[in-house]
Backbone bond lengths (Angstrom), bond angles and torsions (degrees), N, CA, C in turn:
res aa  C-N    CA-C-N  psi(-1)  N-CA   C-N-CA  omega(-1)  CA-C   N-CA-C  phi
1 M - - - 1.454 - - 1.510 107.53 -
2 I 1.316 124.81 -31.78 1.428 119.87 176.54 1.508 112.47 -68.31
3 K 1.401 114.09 -33.69 1.467 117.40 179.82 1.613 109.53 -63.22
4 T 1.382 107.67 -39.59 1.565 111.18 178.30 1.526 110.26 -59.66
5 A 1.278 117.83 -47.46 1.337 120.31 -171.28 1.615 111.75 -69.71
6 L 1.363 113.08 -30.28 1.407 117.48 176.69 1.573 112.56 -71.57
7 A 1.299 111.60 -39.44 1.582 115.49 -177.91 1.627 104.53 -73.34
8 A 1.313 124.62 -40.23 1.341 124.77 175.45 1.576 110.73 -60.48
9 A 1.250 117.81 -45.35 1.440 120.84 -178.13 1.489 113.47 -63.36
10 L 1.279 115.50 -41.31 1.458 124.87 173.90 1.563 110.47 -55.47
11 A 1.277 114.32 -55.26 1.455 121.73 -173.44 1.636 110.47 -64.84
12 V 1.321 112.77 -42.17 1.439 118.72 178.64 1.493 113.74 -67.82
13 G 1.357 112.56 -34.80 1.496 117.15 179.72 1.587 108.41 -70.32
14 I 1.220 115.59 -38.71 1.491 116.95 -179.84 1.526 114.04 -62.68
15 A 1.412 113.06 -46.16 1.427 118.25 -179.41 1.617 110.02 -69.83
16 C 1.401 117.80 -40.03 1.439 117.01 -178.83 1.527 110.96 -65.07
17 S 1.318 117.09 -42.81 1.478 118.08 -174.48 1.551 107.44 -67.27
18 A 1.298 117.75 -34.83 1.508 122.76 178.55 1.516 108.59 -69.55
19 S 1.335 120.23 -41.47 1.465 117.78 -170.88 1.558 106.74 -86.59
20 A 1.299 118.49 -6.61 1.495 120.43 -178.77 1.569 107.82 -86.14
21 Q 1.297 118.55 -7.98 1.437 119.26 178.09 1.573 113.09 -70.00
22 D 1.233 114.10 144.96 1.485 121.17 175.91 1.457 110.24 -74.42
23 T 1.317 116.25 147.07 1.433 124.53 176.83 1.528 112.16 -94.05
24 A 1.368 118.12 152.95 1.384 116.81 174.97 1.487 111.97 -83.41
25 P 1.392 120.39 171.10 1.485 120.03 178.95 1.492 113.98 -58.63
26 D 1.297 119.51 -25.97 1.454 119.63 179.70 1.556 110.72 -83.70
27 G 1.325 120.27 -3.57 1.496 123.41 176.20 1.559 108.59 98.57
28 S 1.294 122.05 -6.48 1.452 120.57 179.95 1.458 110.50 -79.29
29 R 1.277 117.17 160.57 1.498 126.93 -179.21 1.453 111.23 -103.87
30 P 1.313 120.49 143.51 1.488 120.85 173.64 1.450 108.14 -58.66
31 F 1.346 113.48 138.49 1.519 120.44 173.56 1.512 109.47 68.06
32 G 1.406 118.34 -1.63 1.493 116.28 175.40 1.488 113.92 71.04
33 I 1.289 120.82 21.53 1.556 120.77 -176.64 1.553 105.77 -78.86
34 E 1.298 115.75 130.20 1.483 123.26 -176.02 1.523 105.88 -119.74
35 P 1.371 117.98 97.53 1.468 121.86 173.43 1.536 114.76 -71.50
36 Y 1.335 115.47 155.47 1.566 115.76 178.88 1.449 105.42 -156.31
37 V 1.302 112.97 159.39 1.540 122.23 171.74 1.572 104.56 -131.90
38 G 1.297 116.99 164.23 1.474 117.57 178.59 1.501 112.21 -167.13
39 I 1.355 113.97 165.84 1.437 122.09 176.15 1.520 108.50 -133.39
40 M 1.345 115.29 133.01 1.439 118.58 -172.94 1.519 107.06 -134.00
41 G 1.288 115.31 160.77 1.518 121.67 178.90 1.578 104.87 -138.82
42 G 1.312 115.98 149.50 1.469 116.38 -179.48 1.501 107.36 -177.62
43 Y 1.311 111.94 -158.40 1.448 122.00 -176.63 1.526 113.43 -142.52
44 H 1.308 121.40 135.66 1.351 124.01 178.17 1.519 113.30 -119.46
45 S 1.310 117.18 122.55 1.506 126.86 -176.80 1.408 113.77 -120.71
46 F 1.314 121.53 111.12 1.447 123.98 -179.05 1.585 108.95 -89.58
47 D 1.382 108.80 152.69 1.444 115.33 -179.88 1.529 107.41 -83.80
48 R 1.270 118.32 161.97 1.455 120.93 178.50 1.528 110.81 -69.76
49 R 1.339 121.14 -15.39 1.435 124.18 178.30 1.578 112.32 -86.08
50 S 1.316 112.56 -6.82 1.589 110.62 179.50 1.506 109.86 -70.11
51 E 1.390 113.92 170.72 1.450 125.27 -179.21 1.619 109.62 -59.17
52 F 1.351 116.53 -16.63 1.515 117.92 -177.11 1.497 105.21 -87.17
53 G 1.366 120.04 -18.04 1.472 118.81 -178.36 1.500 112.45 61.93
54 T 1.330 115.67 -156.27 1.463 120.04 -179.82 1.610 102.24 -104.41
55 V 1.436 107.62 144.91 1.474 119.16 177.51 1.550 109.08 -88.28
56 P 1.295 122.06 128.08 1.483 122.88 177.05 1.516 111.79 -50.05
57 R 1.196 120.47 138.41 1.496 131.00 178.70 1.494 109.50 59.69
58 Y 1.302 125.14 3.62 1.415 125.12 -172.12 1.581 111.44 -124.02
59 G 1.429 114.88 -33.00 1.431 115.39 -176.63 1.523 110.74 90.68
60 K 1.171 122.84 -147.42 1.537 122.40 -171.84 1.528 106.44 -81.46
61 P 1.384 114.32 148.83 1.496 117.07 -178.22 1.562 108.64 -68.92
62 T 1.304 113.82 134.36 1.458 123.22 173.60 1.511 107.48 -145.49
63 G 1.394 114.43 159.44 1.370 119.99 172.94 1.593 117.48 178.67
64 A 1.265 112.84 154.02 1.538 117.97 -179.32 1.574 104.43 -73.21
65 L 1.282 118.78 157.25 1.460 126.17 179.52 1.491 110.97 -133.60
66 I 1.365 120.75 145.80 1.444 123.47 165.39 1.512 96.97 -127.02
67 E 1.474 111.12 133.45 1.464 117.77 -172.62 1.500 109.56 -133.17
68 G 1.291 114.53 143.44 1.391 121.58 171.53 1.603 109.63 -115.45
69 L 1.349 114.00 141.64 1.520 115.20 -176.56 1.445 108.85 -140.12
70 V 1.369 112.35 155.17 1.495 118.50 175.16 1.521 102.71 -142.83
71 G 1.374 112.15 145.95 1.484 118.68 -179.40 1.513 114.24 -167.01
72 A 1.272 115.31 -170.13 1.479 122.05 178.02 1.553 110.34 -154.93
73 N 1.295 115.22 139.54 1.497 121.69 178.26 1.483 108.17 -113.87
74 V 1.350 115.98 148.13 1.439 120.92 175.11 1.614 105.29 -118.78
75 P 1.259 118.64 114.67 1.472 119.58 -175.76 1.597 108.13 -80.40
76 L 1.285 115.14 137.01 1.477 116.47 -177.82 1.664 105.07 -128.46
77 G 1.303 114.44 64.36 1.456 119.36 -173.70 1.596 109.10 74.05
78 P 1.287 118.62 -129.33 1.466 118.26 179.77 1.462 119.79 -71.37
79 V 1.345 112.96 -5.34 1.495 120.46 179.50 1.550 112.03 -116.42
80 F 1.252 116.10 175.01 1.423 120.34 176.14 1.575 112.46 -153.88
81 V 1.297 117.43 157.78 1.476 121.02 172.31 1.557 104.40 -134.08
82 G 1.415 113.71 154.93 1.306 113.99 -176.53 1.537 110.33 -160.86
83 V 1.265 116.55 175.90 1.506 125.04 178.74 1.540 109.43 -135.34
84 E 1.299 124.45 145.56 1.424 124.27 174.31 1.545 111.31 -153.95
85 G 1.297 111.49 148.17 1.520 116.21 175.49 1.503 107.69 -118.67
86 N 1.357 117.27 150.61 1.413 122.64 -178.17 1.471 114.88 -139.67
87 A 1.331 120.90 150.33 1.407 130.39 171.95 1.431 109.88 -136.46
88 A 1.450 114.86 132.33 1.453 122.48 -174.01 1.499 108.74 -132.15
89 K 1.281 113.84 140.42 1.537 123.68 170.57 1.484 105.10 -98.55
90 G 1.328 118.50 127.37 1.430 124.92 177.68 1.466 112.53 -101.86
91 F 1.338 115.04 162.18 1.431 124.74 176.81 1.556 106.99 -125.87
92 N 1.370 113.56 158.09 1.459 121.32 178.19 1.582 109.13 71.20
93 D 1.279 120.49 -110.20 1.471 120.80 -173.55 1.494 112.93 -92.49
94 I 1.325 119.35 -5.10 1.495 120.44 179.86 1.509 107.33 -118.24
95 D 1.406 111.46 129.30 1.446 120.26 -176.80 1.480 109.45 -88.06
96 W 1.360 120.48 -54.52 1.444 124.94 179.09 1.483 108.30 -154.89
97 E 1.416 111.68 162.63 1.431 122.44 170.92 1.526 111.03 -144.27
98 Y 1.283 119.94 152.28 1.408 120.31 173.62 1.526 105.01 -155.07
99 G 1.338 117.21 158.08 1.551 121.14 174.85 1.470 113.85 -176.16
100 V 1.239 114.46 -175.27 1.507 122.05 178.73 1.580 102.23 -140.98
101 R 1.410 111.93 143.22 1.397 117.72 -178.96 1.628 108.63 -149.77
102 G 1.336 110.19 152.95 1.465 118.28 171.26 1.516 110.01 -93.85
103 R 1.393 117.94 156.92 1.507 123.31 175.67 1.416 104.80 -138.05
104 A 1.382 113.11 149.64 1.462 122.77 173.71 1.557 102.27 -150.40
105 G 1.368 110.31 144.65 1.472 113.15 -179.57 1.508 108.84 -175.19
106 F 1.331 111.60 -161.34 1.481 124.38 180.00 1.516 114.02 -115.49
107 R 1.308 118.82 148.36 1.399 124.78 173.30 1.536 105.72 -84.47
108 A 1.331 117.53 144.49 1.461 122.96 179.39 1.551 104.16 -136.68
109 G 1.266 116.59 122.95 1.469 121.65 -179.32 1.487 111.54 68.91
110 D 1.329 114.99 -153.19 1.527 123.36 -179.97 1.492 110.94 -75.93
111 S 1.329 118.47 -43.54 1.451 118.65 -175.52 1.591 117.42 -132.71
112 G 1.359 113.98 4.19 1.460 119.14 177.48 1.422 118.87 -77.43
113 L 1.350 120.26 152.59 1.411 126.46 177.34 1.499 110.93 -134.96
114 I 1.324 119.11 145.04 1.514 123.53 173.40 1.585 100.16 -128.02
115 Y 1.292 116.03 126.07 1.516 115.46 -175.30 1.519 112.72 -146.31
116 L 1.248 114.80 163.45 1.485 124.19 166.43 1.535 110.01 -115.55
117 S 1.298 117.68 150.21 1.503 121.34 -176.92 1.475 108.34 -136.29
118 G 1.335 111.47 150.50 1.453 121.21 166.97 1.468 114.52 -150.15
119 G 1.383 118.02 145.25 1.425 119.62 -176.28 1.471 112.57 -174.96
120 Y 1.300 123.22 -159.24 1.417 126.22 -178.68 1.453 108.05 -123.53
121 Q 1.433 114.39 138.62 1.443 124.08 -177.39 1.409 108.78 -129.73
122 W 1.455 113.60 137.65 1.458 123.89 172.33 1.531 107.07 -106.72
123 V 1.328 114.16 131.55 1.460 121.90 176.77 1.469 118.49 -126.60
124 N 1.259 119.54 136.72 1.479 124.49 172.03 1.501 111.32 -111.62
125 A 1.271 121.76 106.42 1.463 126.97 -174.30 1.516 110.42 -139.16
126 K 1.354 113.03 164.09 1.392 121.66 177.05 1.534 111.31 -67.18
127 S 1.264 117.97 140.18 1.446 126.91 176.21 1.610 107.61 -143.00
128 K 1.241 116.95 179.79 1.477 120.18 -177.29 1.473 114.98 -53.27
129 R 1.374 117.37 -24.86 1.495 121.88 179.07 1.483 111.82 -114.66
130 G 1.311 117.21 44.14 1.462 122.97 178.64 1.461 113.32 81.05
131 F 1.421 121.55 -156.33 1.475 118.32 -178.23 1.528 107.06 -80.46
132 N 1.329 112.75 137.15 1.483 121.76 176.16 1.578 109.86 -134.76
133 D 1.389 107.27 152.75 1.544 115.32 176.71 1.457 108.61 -92.10
134 H 1.388 115.39 136.39 1.469 120.55 167.66 1.518 106.34 -142.64
135 S 1.413 108.28 160.59 1.496 111.42 -179.82 1.508 103.24 -145.22
136 D 1.358 112.49 150.83 1.481 121.54 179.08 1.479 108.59 -166.26
137 W 1.361 112.83 179.67 1.428 121.59 175.95 1.542 112.75 -70.15
138 M 1.392 113.35 145.67 1.454 118.34 178.68 1.502 106.24 -124.65
139 W 1.334 119.79 133.41 1.398 124.52 -179.12 1.470 109.49 -128.32
140 G 1.351 118.89 147.51 1.486 121.11 174.48 1.442 113.15 -178.51
141 G 1.288 112.23 -162.08 1.538 121.54 -178.46 1.458 108.08 -166.68
142 G 1.351 114.62 168.76 1.458 121.69 177.26 1.429 115.71 -175.58
143 V 1.372 116.49 -174.65 1.362 123.10 -179.66 1.556 115.11 -133.63
144 E 1.255 121.97 148.24 1.467 119.71 176.75 1.562 104.73 -128.45
145 V 1.328 118.62 137.51 1.444 122.25 173.55 1.403 108.84 -133.34
146 G 1.401 112.84 141.23 1.499 122.48 -179.73 1.478 110.62 -103.38
147 P 1.285 115.33 177.31 1.539 118.37 178.46 1.531 114.39 -59.63
148 K 1.300 120.04 -34.93 1.419 119.24 -175.26 1.586 111.02 -73.79
149 D 1.288 111.35 -25.04 1.571 118.14 179.07 1.552 109.47 -72.39
150 I 1.202 121.52 -23.65 1.434 123.38 -178.49 1.467 116.26 -112.61
151 G 1.404 114.82 19.81 1.393 123.23 175.60 1.508 120.57 89.82
152 L 1.339 114.52 14.78 1.496 120.02 -171.81 1.532 106.34 -114.68
153 G 1.295 115.35 39.49 1.544 119.07 178.65 1.473 110.81 -60.24
154 G 1.334 118.53 144.91 1.511 122.83 176.74 1.556 107.99 96.79
155 I 1.330 119.15 -22.00 1.441 116.31 -179.74 1.529 108.68 -69.04
156 T 1.305 118.71 -50.46 1.502 121.43 179.87 1.515 103.80 -135.59
157 S 1.344 115.67 170.14 1.411 123.62 171.84 1.540 110.43 -85.42
158 S 1.344 117.59 175.32 1.372 119.55 178.72 1.541 113.82 -65.20
159 A 1.312 115.31 -13.10 1.490 122.57 177.99 1.476 110.21 -94.82
160 G 1.334 118.42 36.52 1.504 119.74 -178.30 1.564 110.01 -121.96
161 P 1.313 115.37 -153.55 1.534 114.32 -174.98 1.544 112.40 -74.82
162 R 1.251 113.53 155.61 1.427 123.39 179.71 1.567 108.79 -136.50
163 L 1.291 118.70 149.31 1.540 119.96 173.22 1.475 106.89 -96.60
164 R 1.323 117.95 127.01 1.414 122.67 178.83 1.488 109.37 -112.45
165 L 1.386 114.65 136.63 1.489 123.73 174.26 1.490 104.34 -125.04
166 S 1.341 119.64 127.82 1.431 121.95 -179.85 1.523 113.06 -142.22
167 I 1.243 115.02 157.64 1.526 120.18 175.48 1.488 103.39 -140.31
168 E 1.364 110.05 138.55 1.508 119.84 178.97 1.535 113.48 -142.65
169 T 1.264 113.30 167.55 1.538 119.96 -177.05 1.479 105.78 -136.82
170 Y 1.340 117.44 138.78 1.422 124.85 177.45 1.507 105.29 -95.16
171 D 1.360 117.52 100.86 1.472 124.58 178.34 1.541 111.10 52.85
172 F 1.354 115.52 31.42 1.539 122.01 179.71 1.535 114.06 60.56
173 D 1.408 112.17 18.44 1.451 116.19 169.93 1.544 116.93 -108.63
174 S 1.331 116.28 15.40 1.470 122.04 -178.63 1.429 111.00 -151.45
175 I 1.358 111.73 173.55 1.494 117.79 169.33 1.577 104.34 -135.61
176 R 1.326 114.76 138.35 1.436 121.61 -173.39 1.475 113.95 -141.10
177 P 1.338 116.39 77.57 1.563 120.36 177.99 1.555 109.69 -78.15
178 M 1.240 114.15 138.03 1.511 124.56 -176.78 1.551 111.05 -143.37
179 A 1.410 113.07 147.35 1.393 120.51 -176.83 1.635 105.00 -140.89
180 G 1.259 117.21 145.12 1.414 116.15 174.36 1.545 111.02 179.41
181 V 1.385 112.73 -163.39 1.461 119.59 -173.21 1.492 107.71 -125.57
182 I 1.336 113.72 130.35 1.518 121.35 -174.77 1.621 101.23 -112.12
183 F 1.312 111.92 135.70 1.518 118.28 178.47 1.634 107.38 -111.69
184 H 1.372 115.72 109.05 1.464 120.30 -178.84 1.544 106.47 -90.51
185 F 1.328 116.65 148.34 1.468 124.78 -178.17 1.508 109.42 -107.72
């Protein structure tokens, strides 16, 4: 529980400090920091070789997820770097997940992003001895597209909602596809 609170505090602190910055008259932010929040949904399926092993009468641990995240990007011309924190409630064999990760990638169009990510994830899921906590490295990548990128320019600015599609793996022992909406400020 303490780890959850620390990860959440780190993620919220980054986003709050980034969003608290004043904007210039032209609408740009100092240092180009772009904070965001989002909500994602998806599915996490662990391999039988993972530290969770197989669950008696159930097979490998799997479950649907609903996830909240908060982060900030720093644009560096056509590329960007960022950091984000996440907390997810799982269903079926997964009780909860939370973590922090860095992102780096390329800008595509007016508001699109293509990125790779890496970080650390804590997971509470069913194993042979009931629900257990494990943590390990999380790797992945994804894309974000905004309204302008799909021909809906003028509906919102580049600081509006974006659709995110991502796929990640927990220490190369699982598959975790996710989709959701990200709100940039």
